[in-house]
C-alpha positions as CSV (number, residue, x, y, z in Angstrom):
1,M,160.4,111.5,101.8
2,N,159.0,108.1,101.3
3,I,159.3,105.8,98.3
4,H,158.8,102.6,100.2
5,N,158.0,99.7,97.9
6,K,158.4,101.8,94.7
7,T,160.2,100.0,92.0
8,V,163.1,102.1,90.6
9,F,165.0,101.3,87.4
10,V,168.5,102.7,87.4
11,T,170.2,102.6,84.0
12,D,173.8,102.7,85.2
13,A,174.1,101.3,88.6
14,D,177.9,100.8,88.3
15,S,178.7,104.5,88.1
16,R,179.5,106.7,91.0
17,S,176.2,108.5,90.5
18,G,174.3,105.3,90.3
19,Q,175.8,103.9,93.4
20,A,175.0,107.0,95.4
21,I,171.5,107.1,94.1
22,V,170.9,103.4,94.9
23,Q,172.2,103.7,98.4
24,S,170.0,106.8,99.1
25,L,166.8,105.3,97.7
26,A,167.5,101.9,99.4
27,D,167.5,103.7,102.7
28,A,164.1,105.1,101.8
29,G,162.8,101.5,101.2
30,A,162.8,101.3,97.4
31,R,162.9,98.2,95.3
32,F,165.3,98.1,92.3
33,I,165.9,97.1,88.8
34,L,169.7,97.7,88.5
35,N,171.3,97.8,85.0
36,S,174.9,96.8,85.5
37,T,177.3,96.2,82.7
38,S,179.6,94.5,85.2
39,D,176.8,92.0,86.0
40,G,176.8,93.3,89.5
41,K,180.6,92.9,90.2
42,N,181.1,96.6,90.7
43,I,178.2,97.0,93.1
44,E,178.7,93.9,95.3
45,D,178.9,96.0,98.5
46,I,175.6,97.7,97.6
47,V,173.9,94.4,96.7
48,A,175.1,92.9,100.0
49,R,173.7,95.9,101.9
50,M,170.3,95.6,100.2
51,Q,170.2,91.9,101.0
52,Q,170.8,92.8,104.7
53,Q,168.0,95.3,104.5
54,G,165.6,92.8,103.1
55,L,165.0,94.8,99.9
56,K,163.8,93.4,96.7
57,F,166.0,93.9,93.7
58,I,167.2,92.4,90.4
59,V,170.4,93.0,88.6
60,I,170.2,93.0,84.8
61,N,172.6,93.7,81.9
62,V,170.7,94.9,78.9
63,D,171.5,96.9,75.8
64,L,169.8,100.3,76.6
65,C,169.7,101.2,72.9
66,Q,167.3,98.3,72.2
67,R,163.8,99.1,73.2
68,A,162.6,95.5,72.8
69,A,165.4,94.2,75.1
70,I,164.5,96.8,77.7
71,A,160.8,96.0,77.6
72,K,161.5,92.3,77.9
73,A,163.7,92.9,81.0
74,L,161.2,95.2,82.6
75,E,158.4,92.6,82.0
76,Q,160.5,89.8,83.5
77,A,161.5,92.1,86.5
78,T,157.8,92.8,87.2
79,E,157.4,89.3,88.6
80,E,160.3,89.7,91.0
81,V,160.2,93.3,92.1
82,G,157.1,94.8,90.7
83,S,156.1,97.1,87.8
84,V,158.5,100.0,87.3
85,D,157.4,103.2,89.1
86,V,160.6,105.3,88.7
87,L,163.1,105.5,85.8
88,I,166.4,107.1,86.6
89,H,168.5,107.6,83.5
90,N,172.0,108.4,84.5
91,N,174.1,107.3,81.5
92,N,177.0,109.8,81.2
93,L,179.7,109.0,78.7
94,V,182.3,111.8,78.1
95,K,184.8,111.5,75.2
96,P,187.0,114.2,73.7
97,A,185.5,115.3,70.4
98,S,186.1,118.6,68.6
99,V,183.7,119.9,65.9
100,E,186.6,120.0,63.5
101,H,188.0,116.5,64.0
102,S,185.5,114.3,65.8
103,S,185.1,110.9,64.1
104,E,181.7,109.6,63.1
105,E,182.3,106.6,65.4
106,T,182.8,108.8,68.5
107,F,179.9,111.0,67.6
108,F,177.4,108.1,67.4
109,E,179.0,106.3,70.4
110,V,178.4,109.2,72.8
111,L,175.0,110.1,71.3
112,N,173.8,106.6,71.5
113,Y,175.0,106.0,75.0
114,N,173.7,109.2,76.5
115,A,170.7,110.2,74.3
116,K,169.4,107.2,72.3
117,S,169.4,105.1,75.5
118,A,167.3,107.8,77.2
119,L,164.7,107.6,74.5
120,M,164.6,103.8,74.4
121,C,164.2,103.6,78.2
122,T,161.6,106.4,78.2
123,Q,159.6,104.5,75.6
124,A,159.8,101.1,77.4
125,A,159.3,102.4,80.9
126,G,156.9,105.2,79.9
127,E,154.5,102.7,78.3
128,I,154.2,100.8,81.6
129,M,153.8,104.0,83.6
130,A,151.2,105.5,81.3
131,A,149.2,102.3,81.6
132,N,149.4,102.6,85.4
133,K,148.5,106.3,85.2
134,S,151.5,107.0,87.5
135,G,155.3,107.2,87.4
136,K,158.4,109.3,87.6
137,I,161.1,109.8,85.0
138,I,164.3,111.5,86.1
139,Y,167.2,112.3,83.7
140,V,170.5,112.9,85.4
141,S,172.0,115.3,82.8
142,S,174.5,118.1,82.9
143,I,175.0,121.9,82.8
144,H,176.6,121.2,79.4
145,A,173.1,120.8,77.9
146,E,173.4,124.6,78.0
147,K,177.1,125.4,78.3
148,P,179.7,124.3,75.8
149,T,182.5,122.1,77.3
150,G,185.2,123.3,74.9
151,S,186.4,119.7,74.8
152,S,183.5,117.4,73.8
153,F,180.8,119.0,71.6
154,V,179.1,115.7,71.1
155,Y,178.7,115.3,74.9
156,S,176.9,118.7,75.0
157,A,174.8,117.7,72.0
158,S,173.8,114.5,73.7
159,K,172.8,116.3,76.8
160,G,170.9,118.9,74.8
161,A,169.0,116.1,73.2
162,V,168.0,114.7,76.6
163,K,166.9,118.1,77.7
164,M,164.4,118.4,74.8
165,L,163.4,114.7,75.2
166,S,162.5,115.6,78.8
167,H,160.3,118.5,77.8
168,E,158.5,116.5,75.1
169,A,158.0,113.5,77.4
170,A,156.7,115.8,80.2
171,L,154.1,117.1,77.8
172,T,152.9,113.8,76.4
173,L,153.4,111.4,79.3
174,G,152.2,114.0,81.7
175,R,148.7,113.5,80.4
176,D,148.9,110.0,81.8
177,G,150.1,111.0,85.3
178,V,153.8,110.5,84.6
179,Q,156.2,113.3,85.8
180,V,159.3,113.9,83.8
181,N,162.2,116.1,85.2
182,T,165.9,116.7,84.5
183,I,168.8,117.4,86.8
184,E,171.5,119.4,85.2
185,L,174.5,118.5,87.4
186,G,177.4,120.9,87.7
187,P,181.0,120.3,88.6
188,V,182.0,117.4,90.8
189,E,185.4,116.1,91.7
190,G,187.3,115.0,88.6
191,D,185.5,117.2,86.1
192,N,188.6,119.3,85.5
193,D,190.1,116.2,83.9
194,R,187.0,115.0,82.2
195,F,186.5,118.4,80.5
196,A,190.1,119.4,80.0
197,S,190.2,121.9,77.1
198,E,192.6,123.7,74.9
199,V,190.1,126.4,74.1
200,S,188.2,127.0,77.3
201,H,189.3,128.1,80.8
202,L,186.0,127.0,82.3
203,Y,187.5,124.2,84.5
204,E,190.7,126.0,85.5
205,D,190.5,126.6,89.3
206,Y,186.9,125.4,88.9
207,Q,186.3,124.8,92.6
208,Y,186.8,128.6,93.2
209,K,184.2,129.4,90.6
210,V,181.6,127.9,92.9
211,P,180.7,130.8,95.3
212,S,181.0,128.6,98.4
213,T,184.2,127.0,96.9
214,E,182.8,123.6,97.7
215,L,182.2,121.2,94.9
216,G,179.0,119.1,94.7
217,T,179.0,115.4,95.4
218,Y,177.1,112.4,94.1
219,E,175.5,112.2,97.5
220,D,174.0,115.7,96.9
221,L,172.7,114.5,93.6
222,A,171.2,111.4,95.2
223,N,169.3,113.6,97.7
224,L,167.7,115.6,94.9
225,V,166.8,112.3,93.0
226,L,165.1,111.1,96.2
227,F,163.0,114.2,96.3
228,L,162.0,113.9,92.7
229,A,161.2,110.2,93.0
230,S,159.0,110.8,96.0
231,D,155.4,112.2,96.3
232,A,156.9,115.4,97.7
233,S,157.6,116.5,94.1
234,R,154.0,115.7,92.9
235,Y,153.6,119.1,91.2
236,M,156.9,119.1,89.3
237,N,156.9,118.2,85.7
238,G,159.0,119.4,82.8
239,S,161.6,121.0,85.1
240,D,165.3,121.5,84.4
241,I,166.9,121.8,87.8
242,R,170.4,123.2,87.7
243,M,172.5,121.7,90.5
244,D,175.8,123.4,90.2
245,G,176.3,125.5,93.4
246,G,176.2,128.7,91.3
247,F,179.1,127.6,89.1
248,L,177.5,129.0,85.9
249,M,176.9,132.4,87.5
250,H,180.7,133.0,87.6
251,Y,182.0,135.3,84.9
252,L,185.1,137.1,86.1
253,D,188.2,135.2,87.2
254,V,189.7,138.0,89.2
255,K,186.7,138.0,91.4
256,M,187.0,134.2,92.3
257,N,186.6,133.3,95.9
258,K,190.2,132.0,95.8
259,P,192.7,132.3,98.7
260,W,195.7,134.5,98.1
261,P,199.1,132.7,98.2
262,E,199.6,134.2,101.7
263,G,196.5,132.5,102.9
264,G,194.1,135.4,102.7
265,A,191.0,135.6,100.5
266,T,190.0,137.8,97.6
């Protein structure tokens, strides 16, 4: 899958998902606009590697809730790395928030970080792509766009908003040759802590609720992003791709593929 010389805008390059995505797409020859709230400090190894590979890239630190700021950054980046071809929105803020007791501050913080930023980036990058009659928008979302977390209703709400944004954008931007798709990522290492809940058992023994008993990784995510960013996915638009290893298919704990204490398996 070739994305050689495609310019890719990654909204959160500092995160584990962002780093895995950048490394995978760099190996495929992409150029990058990397949004980094650490001003590149958290991705120094990746930056050094891209320099060794001779890849074009620019590191920015822009407020993703400000369309004008994003548009200005993309315009300036065009001179250095080229017009944006691929937008990868991977913002993923999780904060505990119950329906009964969530503060308004927490509600809007998560909603803005995860959902408003997706809209602003879509508008800024989508305008450029539509003018070029070509482009890819990929939202790295979550299975919790569909499944309650039991711990952060606003996280689920934000990802649900991104889901419908993706559908609407696929319909409108698709008329100008822009493909818009969403990855609904399932459990990875650490999600039992991120989504610890007093009302839901979803993440108890969560590894064994994946039929293979193997959790996904951000490298798995990056491989799917590469496919969606490449011409191999040219007929995909408006898709919600659940990437959870079958986790949401689980429904009965006594049938988990979990070893018995003696070392046997159920």
